[in-house]
VOGU-3710 file (C-alpha; in Angstrom, 3 decimals, decimal comma):
1> mrlttlnrch> 0,512/-24,699/4,297  3,055/-23,034/6,566  3,067/-19,354/7,435  6,335/-17,492/7,886  7,790/-13,990/7,769  8,779/-12,536/4,414  11,758/-10,260/3,877  11,117/-6,702/4,972  10,834/-4,015/2,365  12,357/-0,570/2,808
11> rpclwlalll> 8,993/1,109/3,247  7,259/0,206/6,539  3,823/-0,149/4,970  5,120/-2,760/2,547  6,980/-4,983/4,977  4,078/-4,882/7,408  1,774/-5,842/4,568  3,982/-8,643/3,332  4,310/-9,853/6,899  0,587/-10,520/6,883
21> csltitanae> -0,426/-14,086/6,232  2,758/-14,821/4,292  1,930/-18,393/3,341  5,168/-19,922/2,157  4,507/-22,857/-0,149  6,940/-25,702/-0,599  8,093/-24,827/-4,107  9,004/-27,177/-6,919  12,408/-26,950/-8,524  10,852/-25,112/-11,471
31> nsdatltlne> 7,538/-23,282/-11,268  5,330/-23,269/-14,328  4,097/-19,903/-15,600  0,572/-21,283/-15,214  1,062/-21,852/-11,477  0,504/-19,013/-9,017  2,005/-18,826/-5,537  0,666/-16,661/-2,738  3,868/-14,625/-2,554  3,486/-13,790/-6,255
41> alartlshnp> -0,132/-12,787/-5,686  0,889/-10,569/-2,751  3,633/-8,875/-4,767  1,338/-8,221/-7,742  -1,330/-6,789/-5,451  1,139/-4,443/-3,742  2,332/-3,194/-7,130  -0,946/-2,804/-8,988  -3,942/-2,734/-6,627  -5,865/0,521/-7,285
51> qlyqyrftke> -7,102/0,772/-3,708  -3,520/0,861/-2,418  -2,170/3,070/-5,194  -4,505/5,936/-4,310  -2,601/6,580/-1,064  0,274/7,927/-3,119  -1,911/10,864/-4,165  -3,220/11,333/-0,634  0,329/11,638/0,668  1,272/14,094/-2,090
61> aleaqrqtsv> -1,733/16,282/-1,224  -0,932/16,281/2,503  2,721/17,111/1,902  1,672/19,998/-0,340  -0,608/21,271/2,435  2,301/21,031/4,873  4,392/23,222/2,592  1,675/25,850/2,834  1,496/25,505/6,627  5,216/26,271/6,973
71> lrpamaleld> 4,880/29,648/5,229  4,915/32,823/7,284  2,218/35,501/6,756  2,541/37,245/3,412  3,767/40,800/2,989  1,391/43,347/1,461  2,290/46,463/-0,525  -0,194/49,314/-0,092  -0,593/52,574/-1,989  -2,974/55,146/-0,500
81> aenfagsgdt> -3,944/58,535/-1,952  -5,882/61,192/0,012  -7,165/64,728/-0,529  -7,414/64,781/-4,325  -10,144/65,314/-6,933  -12,270/67,125/-4,373  -13,626/70,683/-4,220  -12,018/73,969/-3,369  -8,352/73,655/-2,439  -8,476/69,880/-2,902
91> qgfdtaettl> -9,292/70,077/-6,593  -6,849/68,195/-8,799  -3,835/66,487/-7,297  -1,824/69,445/-5,948  -2,813/68,909/-2,297  -2,864/65,118/-2,412  -1,145/62,931/0,163  0,180/59,630/-1,136  1,457/56,843/1,071  3,418/53,773/0,006
101> alssvielgg> 3,580/51,168/2,786  4,376/47,575/3,592  2,214/45,604/5,990  2,054/42,092/7,406  0,997/40,065/10,432  3,113/38,899/13,349  1,627/35,580/14,485  1,601/35,062/18,216  0,871/31,973/20,299  2,852/29,518/18,171
111> krqarvsyad> 0,278/29,401/15,371  2,788/28,487/12,668  4,249/25,614/14,690  0,722/24,438/15,543  -0,164/24,354/11,837  2,975/22,366/11,030  2,302/19,916/13,874  -1,243/19,422/12,618  0,002/18,782/9,054  2,634/16,311/10,317
121> arinqaeweq> 0,001/14,462/12,347  -2,231/14,112/9,294  0,674/12,748/7,229  1,464/10,262/10,009  -2,168/9,159/10,175  -2,293/8,678/6,391  0,769/6,416/6,599  -0,837/4,253/9,315  -4,105/4,166/7,386  -2,174/3,006/4,319
131> qattldvlge> -0,591/0,204/6,332  -3,937/-0,812/7,854  -5,633/-0,792/4,449  -2,756/-2,770/2,950  -3,164/-5,404/5,648  -6,914/-5,529/5,012  -6,486/-5,949/1,255  -3,797/-8,604/1,580  -5,801/-10,343/4,291  -8,766/-10,521/1,937
141> ltalyiesla> -6,482/-11,803/-0,822  -5,001/-14,452/1,480  -8,417/-15,677/2,615  -9,560/-15,982/-1,003  -6,326/-17,782/-1,912  -6,932/-20,301/0,882  -10,538/-20,802/-0,225  -9,296/-21,360/-3,790  -6,767/-23,916/-2,562  -9,611/-25,672/-0,765
151> tqanirlaee> -11,554/-25,657/-4,032  -8,560/-27,247/-5,762  -8,572/-29,947/-3,098  -12,319/-30,359/-3,595  -11,715/-30,868/-7,324  -9,345/-33,727/-6,524  -11,889/-35,107/-4,065  -14,641/-34,859/-6,687  -12,395/-36,670/-9,166  -11,805/-39,373/-6,554
161> slglsrsllk> -15,552/-39,602/-5,964  -16,160/-39,936/-9,702  -13,508/-42,637/-9,944  -15,071/-44,585/-7,065  -18,525/-44,257/-8,635  -17,304/-45,502/-12,007  -15,455/-48,389/-10,385  -18,564/-49,278/-8,412  -20,671/-49,155/-11,599  -18,352/-51,689/-13,249
171> tvkmrskqga> -18,609/-53,973/-10,227  -22,416/-53,696/-10,116  -22,685/-54,397/-13,872  -20,480/-57,441/-13,504  -22,577/-58,788/-10,603  -25,755/-58,016/-12,528  -24,552/-60,123/-15,454  -23,914/-62,912/-12,978  -27,473/-62,559/-11,686  -26,268/-61,609/-8,195
181> tpeaevmraq> -27,536/-58,010/-8,369  -30,882/-56,647/-9,634  -30,955/-54,302/-12,615  -32,218/-51,495/-10,339  -28,847/-51,333/-8,595  -27,149/-50,859/-11,967  -29,411/-47,869/-12,629  -28,654/-46,425/-9,189  -24,938/-46,841/-9,803  -25,318/-45,062/-13,170
191> aavaraeirl> -27,156/-42,220/-11,425  -24,362/-42,012/-8,839  -21,806/-41,589/-11,651  -23,909/-38,785/-13,175  -24,190/-37,020/-9,798  -20,417/-37,296/-9,317  -19,869/-35,738/-12,750  -22,221/-32,880/-11,888  -20,388/-32,232/-8,598  -17,014/-32,227/-10,359
201> aavveqferq> -18,234/-29,775/-13,025  -19,649/-27,471/-10,336  -16,403/-27,392/-8,357  -14,352/-26,774/-11,509  -16,544/-23,789/-12,408  -16,284/-22,504/-8,830  -12,498/-22,552/-9,165  -12,730/-20,608/-12,435  -14,768/-17,916/-10,668  -12,265/-17,745/-7,827
211> kvqlarfwgd> -9,372/-17,301/-10,269  -11,085/-14,237/-11,719  -11,657/-12,881/-8,201  -7,981/-13,380/-7,387  -6,809/-11,638/-10,549  -8,849/-8,531/-9,777  -6,577/-7,795/-6,810  -3,818/-6,753/-9,224  -6,083/-5,281/-11,877  -6,346/-8,230/-14,271
221> ttpafstleg> -9,604/-9,423/-15,779  -8,238/-12,585/-17,391  -6,248/-14,888/-15,071  -2,846/-15,861/-16,481  -2,588/-18,904/-14,221  -4,394/-22,224/-14,183  -3,453/-23,679/-10,790  -2,435/-22,516/-7,331  0,622/-23,824/-5,548  0,247/-24,842/-1,941
231> slfefganqg> -0,843/-27,400/0,615  -3,729/-26,951/3,003  -2,396/-29,333/5,604  0,695/-27,619/7,080  -0,293/-25,512/10,064  2,816/-24,506/12,002  3,139/-24,013/15,754  0,737/-22,366/18,172  1,423/-19,203/20,178  -0,076/-17,971/23,413
241> feqlyarvkt> -3,109/-15,734/23,188  -1,682/-13,026/25,463  1,413/-12,758/23,292  -0,767/-12,324/20,209  -2,964/-9,715/21,876  0,091/-7,733/22,973  1,092/-7,463/19,322  -2,406/-6,366/18,342  -2,035/-3,268/20,539  0,781/-2,029/18,303
251> spaiqvfase> -0,821/-3,021/14,994  -1,578/-0,407/12,304  -5,328/-0,548/13,015  -4,684/0,604/16,594  -1,932/3,015/15,575  -4,469/4,787/13,378  -6,211/5,830/16,593  -2,897/6,917/18,106  -2,267/9,123/15,084  -5,878/10,351/15,277
261> arirdaevtl> -5,195/11,352/18,879  -2,147/13,332/17,746  -4,283/15,096/15,158  -6,844/16,009/17,811  -4,068/17,220/20,119  -2,782/19,397/17,295  -6,305/20,732/16,735  -6,545/21,668/20,422  -3,180/23,440/20,228  -4,251/25,169/17,030
271> araggrsdlt> -7,545/26,302/18,578  -5,771/27,658/21,657  -3,198/29,415/19,488  -6,075/30,963/17,561  -7,152/32,629/20,784  -3,943/34,669/20,871  -4,368/37,899/18,948  -1,980/38,554/16,079  -0,214/41,887/15,624  -0,707/43,663/12,331
281> wragitrfee> 2,072/46,131/11,503  2,302/48,746/8,810  5,246/50,919/7,784  5,646/53,270/4,851  6,382/56,759/3,566  3,948/59,584/2,800  4,474/62,390/0,288  2,670/65,722/0,574  2,244/67,155/-2,938  1,465/70,664/-1,697
291> tgdtaftagl> 4,840/71,118/0,024  6,865/68,334/-1,584  7,730/67,008/1,861  7,844/63,333/2,837  7,359/61,583/6,181  7,498/58,086/7,532  4,354/56,387/8,773  3,956/53,359/11,030  1,015/51,546/12,549  0,273/48,621/14,819
301> siplfsnars> -3,107/46,989/15,468  -4,327/44,108/17,587  -7,850/42,620/17,752  -9,639/42,761/21,098  -11,364/39,917/22,927  -10,214/37,255/20,445  -9,559/34,789/23,268  -13,242/34,739/24,219  -14,243/34,266/20,605  -12,069/31,138/20,284
311> sgevkaalan> -13,174/29,437/23,525  -15,901/27,501/21,704  -13,410/26,087/19,205  -11,142/24,967/22,043  -14,003/23,169/23,815  -15,031/21,419/20,578  -11,450/20,324/19,911  -11,115/18,943/23,459  -14,370/17,011/23,082  -13,168/15,482/19,802
321> rnavdyared> -9,873/14,543/21,450  -11,580/12,750/24,341  -13,838/10,838/21,929  -10,770/9,285/20,257  -9,712/7,544/23,486  -13,118/5,922/23,934  -13,218/4,867/20,274  -9,796/3,241/20,676  -10,917/1,339/23,775  -14,045/0,165/21,962
331> lllrvhaqlf> -11,960/-1,074/19,019  -9,574/-2,918/21,354  -12,490/-4,731/22,983  -13,912/-5,770/19,628  -10,514/-6,836/18,311  -9,865/-8,818/21,508  -13,064/-10,806/20,967  -12,320/-11,271/17,263  -8,753/-12,390/17,961  -9,807/-14,881/20,632
341> eayslrkqsi> -12,453/-16,362/18,350  -9,894/-16,850/15,575  -7,321/-18,223/18,059  -9,771/-20,705/19,570  -11,182/-21,764/16,198  -7,677/-22,324/14,816  -6,676/-24,497/17,766  -9,908/-26,505/17,569  -9,617/-26,985/13,802  -5,978/-28,093/14,025
351> aaatktqnvv> -6,961/-30,798/16,503  -9,871/-31,900/14,304  -7,831/-31,919/11,092  -4,939/-33,806/12,676  -7,113/-36,535/14,185  -9,145/-36,844/10,994  -6,015/-37,290/8,901  -4,190/-39,652/11,263  -7,066/-41,738/12,642  -10,423/-41,340/10,931
361> ipalenalkl> -9,483/-41,351/7,236  -7,197/-44,440/7,441  -9,895/-46,335/9,332  -12,595/-45,437/6,806  -10,340/-46,264/3,841  -9,727/-49,698/5,317  -13,438/-50,068/6,049  -14,304/-49,225/2,419  -11,790/-51,763/1,162  -13,224/-54,511/3,386
371> treayengry> -16,815/-53,559/2,518  -16,069/-53,671/-1,203  -14,490/-57,114/-0,888  -17,465/-58,344/1,121  -19,887/-56,886/-1,466  -18,077/-58,610/-4,326  -18,336/-61,871/-2,374  -22,045/-61,323/-1,792  -21,856/-60,804/1,960  -22,776/-57,073/1,959
381> ryldliaaqe> -25,546/-55,165/0,212  -25,125/-52,393/-2,323  -26,365/-49,884/0,255  -23,592/-50,941/2,649  -20,947/-50,222/0,031  -22,503/-46,867/-0,893  -22,662/-45,886/2,792  -18,987/-46,752/3,331  -17,974/-44,804/0,228  -20,033/-41,725/1,116
391> ellatkqahi> -18,763/-41,752/4,707  -15,159/-41,712/3,508  -15,792/-38,898/1,016  -17,692/-36,845/3,621  -14,818/-37,253/6,086  -12,268/-36,139/3,498  -14,465/-33,117/2,781  -14,567/-32,334/6,505  -10,771/-32,640/6,569  -10,463/-30,057/3,802
401> daastvlisq> -12,922/-27,756/5,569  -11,064/-28,016/8,887  -7,704/-27,321/7,234  -9,006/-24,258/5,388  -10,561/-23,003/8,646  -7,154/-23,303/10,323  -5,445/-21,229/7,652  -8,194/-18,609/7,355  -8,165/-18,192/11,137  -4,399/-17,910/11,033
411> alieklssea> -4,638/-15,279/8,294  -7,042/-13,260/10,443  -4,726/-13,513/13,452  -1,809/-12,265/11,374  -3,869/-9,414/9,954  -4,936/-8,298/13,415  -1,409/-8,514/14,824  0,397/-7,514/11,582  2,974/-10,206/12,322  3,414/-13,786/11,122
421> lnh> 2,895/-16,547/13,685  6,128/-18,312/12,778  9,525/-16,638/12,658
//
């Protein structure tokens, strides 16, 4: 199975997601509706996965909050009445003073811009989180797809094992009729056929379970496909570890920390801006009922010592900002180790799978053929033939396991670097 880059979508989160583990299968001229490809599974997941769809609402909420952050302080209309409904000369409303005024706040210290910057940073972080989550979901889907392909290969191997067991049973029965083989070997051969049937049934049911697990990625409960399209044994070229790690540093998982740092920077700016006192102004007109005169009124107020009151918030914001850098460094160290493990395991498994396919399996197939001929001629025992058959089947199973390890490791590398290994 060969990995390659898919076409980029218009939205960054989608093309980065599709870039992940984009196993391109050698397609037939016409694909059956009952056959699923990985690209189809990726597209369905991007369109219908509930975990990814929820980010649409997160973005809408953050954009709505940004709209609020852009607003300037509201204007207030005030109506005051004084010196009425009292005693003596202030009885009734004849000596009342009524004032109609407008008031508002003049924000100082760049508070409005700090709020907008904070809202923009949160939107940016949500976008990177969406991309990182998309890569995680599609990485999980890809790994399960590879495991399901391995199960398909195991079904074919189990069918081969069953065919060998049935063929061996016929040979043993024929030799038993000739008196060259005891009846006990016939019974053992019959038991071997039964065990092969049990193994085949188990692998078939395992594949049915995996199909349901695949379908859940796009919200289905009943799989509409019966087989998966793909080959486990196409690996592609290797790349240098340093080149891969350089790409990891710009991956969405790391960019989430970069956006987190911008949020913390905005919080520091916002906390410092909060230390600057705002001016509250008031302007209006007052009417004196006793004389019928009117006069303008104006007022200006500013809180005292607000800078000292906000110093604690600034220190807390700075501490949170510094913690982000250490968290990013810790993640890079862990990702470095994870990437190197996947890189080394992929290289090792490619070597094992290649040698097994080119050297070991042909030798064991030839050995089984010669052992069977020798058994039919009475030169080898039944146990020798069984051992040769089991050794071949075990080696083919190891070949499948090595190939699936290559592709799962490759999928992890692509998820970590958010870029396909082959271009």
